[in-house]
N, C-alpha and C positions, 0 to 999 in steps of 0.2 A: 585766306589767313592773314595776308599782309594788309588787306583792306580793313579787316576787323581790328588789327593792331593799330592802324592809323587812326581809325575812329575812336578807339579806346583812349589813345594818347590825346586826341583832340578834346574829348570829353573831360579827361582828367585836368588838362591845362585850363579849360574853361572853369572848372570847379575851383582850381587854385586862384584864378583871377577873381572869381566871384567872392572868395573868402578874404581877399585883401582889402585893407582900408581904402577909402576913396582918395586919400592923399598919398598913397603909396606910389613911389617911383616905378614899382614893379607892375603897375597897371599899363605901362607902355608895352605893347605886345609885339614889338619888332623882334626879328630873329637876328642873332649875331653869330659870328664864327669865333670860337675860342682858339687859343694857341695849340690845342690838341686837334684842330681841324674838325671839331664837333659843332653842330648847330645848337645854340642855346638861346634862351630868352632871359630877360631881366628877372622874371618870376622864378627862374631856377635858382636864384640866389636866396630865396625865402628860407628862413629857418635859422640864420645866424646873422649877427651884425657884420657890417662891411665897411671898410674904408676904401673910398673910390677916388681916383685921380685921373685926369686926362694928360696924356703924354704923346710923344712920337719918338720912335726908336732911334732915329738918327740925330736927335737933338743933342747938342753939346753943352747946353747952359742950364736952364731951369729944370728940365725933366730928370736928369741924373740926381739933382738935389731932392726932388719930390720922391723918387724911388728910394733914395738913401734914407730920407725921413721915415718913410713907411717901413723900411727894413729895420730901422732903429726901434720903432714901435714893436714890431714883431719880436725882435731880440729881447725886449723888456718883458714880454709876456711869459707866464708860466705855461707848461704844456696844456693844462686844462683850459686856460684862457685862449690859447691858440686854437683849440677846437671850437670855440664859440665866435671866432672872428675870421672873416675872409678879407682878402686884399684884391681890389679890382683895378686894373689899368685899362683905360679906353683909349684907343688910338685916335689921334686927331688927323692922321694921314692914312686913312684906310686903303687908299689906292696903292700905297707903298708898303704899309704894314700888314702884309698878308699873314695868315696863321703861321706859315713857316718862318717868316721874319720875326714874328712875335715869339715863337718857340725858341728861336736862336737867341733873341734878346733875353728871354727868361733864363735860358741856360747860362749865358754870359754873366748875368747879374745874380745867379744862384738863387732864383725864386723857386720856392718849393711848392708842394701840393696845396698850400693855403692861398695861392695866388691864381687869379683868373685874368687872362689878358684877352681883351675883346677887340675885334675889328668888325665894322659894319660897312655901310655905305655913307656917303657924305650927308644925306638927309637924316639918317638915324643918328649920326654923331651930332648934327646940329640940333635935332629934337631933344636929345638927352642933355646936351650942353645948355639949351634954353631952359629946360625943366630945372636945372641946377644953378641957373644964373652964371654959367661959365662963359666968359667972353673969349673969342679967339678970331684971328684973322691971319691969312697968309701974307708974307712980306715978299718984296721983289727979289730978295736974295735966296728965297726958298725956305727960310725959317718960318716958324709959326709963333706969333705973339699970342700968349694965352694967359688966362688966370691961373695962378699957381696955388690953387686951393685943394685941400684934402676935404672930402665930404664924408661925414660919418652917417651911416644909415642904421636904423634899428632892424630887427629880424624880419620885419614886415615891409621894409623898403621906404620907411618915412625918414625924412632928414632929421637927424639929431642936432648936428651943428656943422659948420664949415669953418676952416681956418687956413691961413697960410703959415707954413713953417711949424716949428715946434717950440713956441715961446716958453712953455712950462716944461719942456722936455717930453719924452715919450710917456712918462708916468702920468702927466696931466691929461693926455689924450685917453689913456687907459681908464683913468678915474672918471672922466667926463662920459665915457661910453658905458660905465657901470659894469666893467668886467671883473 
């Protein structure tokens, strides 16, 4: 029975990948751990628009600003709009940011069910960052210098736009996403 279920899930996931556009970020077939300790793929985000950012949980400078900007966007959404948008945080320090650490971070920052926090391995993070043109490097003091970009994805995982900060406020992002 378990083998059948595994095969069925594999066939379904191949069907999802086959139906995605060629320029979809969700074509990346790596598996990640979310903050609920569940294995997920990027393709599991299909079906709703997403705002994605790279962070690390013990950052004291740029990452809290990124998360606050995303929270400001969420707070500006109507309940109906919130159902059509997800928020994804990808850890730049997967060796430190385990699913338990990410879950603690989500609780501390009051991130609700609309948020997905992902931890993978260094190669997965590098591949995803390269696909999104996100630059990052470790510094001697343990900090990570990185692009402070928010990436907006459509419901099929294609890049709609990237930006740093909220120059037009949360409402401008909401409008650009067509929510």
